[in-house]
C-alpha positions as CSV (number, residue, x, y, z in Angstrom):
1,M,1.8,-3.2,-7.9
2,K,5.2,-2.0,-8.9
3,F,3.9,1.6,-8.9
4,L,2.5,1.2,-5.4
5,F,5.7,-0.4,-4.3
6,D,7.7,2.6,-5.7
7,I,5.5,5.2,-4.0
8,F,5.3,3.2,-0.7
9,P,7.7,5.6,1.2
10,V,5.8,8.7,-0.1
11,I,2.4,7.3,1.1
12,L,3.9,6.4,4.5
13,F,5.4,9.9,4.7
14,F,2.0,11.4,3.9
15,V,0.2,9.4,6.6
16,A,2.9,10.0,9.2
17,F,2.9,13.7,8.5
18,K,-0.9,13.9,8.9
19,L,-0.8,12.0,12.1
20,Y,2.5,13.1,13.8
21,G,4.2,16.0,11.8
22,I,7.1,16.5,9.6
23,Y,9.9,15.1,11.7
24,V,8.2,11.8,12.4
25,A,7.2,11.6,8.7
26,T,10.8,12.2,7.7
27,A,12.0,9.3,9.9
28,V,9.2,7.1,8.6
29,A,10.2,7.9,5.0
30,M,13.8,7.0,5.7
31,A,12.9,3.8,7.4
32,A,10.4,2.9,4.6
33,T,13.2,3.5,2.0
34,F,15.6,1.2,3.9
35,A,12.8,-1.4,4.1
36,Q,12.1,-1.1,0.4
37,I,15.8,-1.6,-0.5
38,G,16.0,-4.6,1.9
39,W,12.9,-6.2,0.4
40,V,14.2,-5.7,-3.2
41,W,17.6,-7.1,-2.1
42,L,16.1,-10.2,-0.5
43,R,13.8,-10.9,-3.5
44,H,16.2,-10.2,-6.4
45,R,19.7,-9.9,-4.9
46,K,20.0,-6.7,-6.9
47,V,18.9,-3.2,-6.2
48,D,18.1,-0.7,-9.0
49,T,20.3,2.3,-9.3
50,M,17.3,4.6,-8.9
51,L,16.4,3.0,-5.5
52,W,20.0,3.5,-4.3
53,A,19.9,7.2,-5.5
54,G,16.6,7.7,-3.6
55,L,18.1,6.1,-0.5
56,G,21.2,8.3,-0.7
57,V,19.1,11.5,-1.1
58,I,16.6,10.6,1.7
59,V,19.5,9.7,4.1
60,V,21.3,13.0,3.4
61,F,18.3,15.4,3.3
62,G,16.1,13.5,5.8
63,G,19.1,13.2,8.1
64,A,19.8,16.9,7.9
65,T,16.1,17.6,8.6
66,L,16.1,15.5,11.7
67,M,19.5,16.6,13.0
68,L,19.0,20.3,12.5
69,Q,15.2,20.2,13.1
70,D,14.7,22.2,9.9
71,E,12.0,21.0,7.4
72,T,13.7,22.9,4.6
73,F,16.0,20.0,3.9
74,I,13.3,17.4,3.4
75,K,11.4,19.8,1.2
76,W,14.5,20.0,-1.1
77,K,14.7,16.2,-1.3
78,P,12.2,15.7,-4.3
79,T,13.9,18.5,-6.2
80,V,17.4,17.1,-5.7
81,L,16.1,13.6,-6.8
82,Y,14.3,15.0,-9.9
83,W,17.3,17.1,-10.9
84,L,19.7,14.2,-10.3
85,F,17.6,12.0,-12.7
86,S,17.6,14.9,-15.2
87,A,21.3,15.3,-14.9
88,A,22.0,11.6,-15.3
89,L,19.9,11.4,-18.4
90,A,21.6,14.6,-19.8
91,A,25.1,13.3,-18.9
92,G,24.3,10.0,-20.4
93,S,23.5,11.7,-23.7
94,L,26.1,14.5,-23.8
95,V,29.1,12.8,-22.1
96,F,28.6,9.1,-22.8
97,K,26.6,9.4,-26.0
98,K,24.1,7.0,-24.5
99,N,20.3,7.4,-24.5
100,L,19.5,6.0,-21.0
101,I,15.8,5.9,-21.7
102,R,16.4,3.8,-24.8
103,T,18.7,1.5,-22.8
104,M,16.0,0.9,-20.2
105,M,13.1,0.5,-22.7
106,E,14.5,-0.9,-26.0
107,K,13.7,-4.5,-25.1
108,Q,10.0,-3.5,-24.8
109,V,9.6,-1.2,-27.7
110,M,11.3,-0.4,-31.1
111,L,11.4,3.3,-32.0
112,P,13.1,5.4,-34.6
113,D,16.3,7.2,-33.4
114,L,14.6,10.6,-33.5
115,V,11.7,9.4,-31.3
116,W,14.2,8.0,-28.7
117,S,15.9,11.4,-28.7
118,R,12.7,13.3,-28.2
119,L,11.6,10.8,-25.5
120,Q,14.9,11.4,-23.6
121,A,14.6,15.2,-24.0
122,S,11.0,15.1,-22.7
123,W,12.1,13.2,-19.6
124,I,15.0,15.6,-19.0
125,A,12.6,18.5,-19.3
126,F,9.9,16.9,-17.1
127,F,12.3,16.2,-14.3
128,L,13.7,19.8,-14.5
129,V,10.1,21.2,-14.3
130,M,9.1,18.9,-11.5
131,G,12.1,20.0,-9.4
132,A,11.2,23.6,-10.0
133,L,7.6,23.0,-9.2
134,N,8.5,21.3,-5.9
135,L,10.5,24.3,-4.9
136,L,7.8,26.7,-5.9
137,V,5.3,24.9,-3.7
138,A,7.8,24.4,-0.9
139,Y,8.7,28.1,-0.6
140,N,5.3,29.6,-1.4
141,F,2.8,27.4,0.5
142,S,2.5,25.8,3.9
143,T,4.2,22.6,4.7
144,D,0.8,20.9,4.7
145,A,0.1,22.1,1.2
146,W,3.6,20.9,0.1
147,V,3.0,17.4,1.6
148,N,-0.3,17.3,-0.3
149,F,1.4,18.4,-3.5
150,K,4.2,15.8,-3.0
151,L,1.7,13.0,-2.9
152,F,-1.2,14.1,-5.1
153,G,0.4,16.7,-7.3
154,G,3.7,15.1,-7.9
155,I,2.4,11.6,-8.5
156,G,-0.6,13.0,-10.5
157,L,1.7,15.0,-12.8
158,M,3.9,11.9,-13.2
159,L,0.9,9.8,-14.2
160,V,-0.3,12.4,-16.7
161,F,3.1,12.6,-18.2
162,V,3.5,8.8,-18.5
163,V,0.0,8.6,-20.1
164,L,1.0,11.3,-22.6
165,Q,4.2,9.5,-23.3
166,A,2.3,6.2,-23.9
167,V,-0.1,8.0,-26.3
168,M,2.8,9.4,-28.2
169,L,4.5,6.0,-28.4
170,A,1.4,4.1,-29.2
171,K,1.6,5.0,-32.9
172,Y,5.0,3.2,-33.1
173,V,3.7,0.0,-31.6
174,E,3.2,-2.7,-34.2
175,H,0.0,-4.7,-34.0
176,K,0.1,-8.2,-35.3
177,E,-2.9,-9.1,-37.4
178,T,-4.7,-12.3,-36.5
179,E,-5.9,-14.4,-39.4
């Protein structure tokens, strides 16, 4: 359910694009992101930093798309978000000497320091590659193909990456023997 909630604006963007075009889809994605933040705030009285970042990026790039009637800005939005995440992870490590992936996950799993470092590096690289892939599709294919890639390709690649990460981490999970 959390996964579906997280991709809610992307799904609505996709549907609105197929029915009404890029500008309506952009407005729908912006409204859906505001609604998502509102819902989280009402339920938890706290909004995750990643949701705030997503809202900021959609407001800036979606707003530019609508004001200037230029779809290039909304096409840049996923890349900016991916690269922002990559930069935050890298800055956490290089500037603050903090592994942010470890900070988020260490209550759920215990890993050796080297594995935490590799996990962080793999997420940094993944977000860099995803940002570049988004631009590759945005500039070399139709807007319709880009929207399809945004939903199916982007989310599909994310799922494959997460599954590969889970497989890599599975060998470090301790199983308690039942007597």
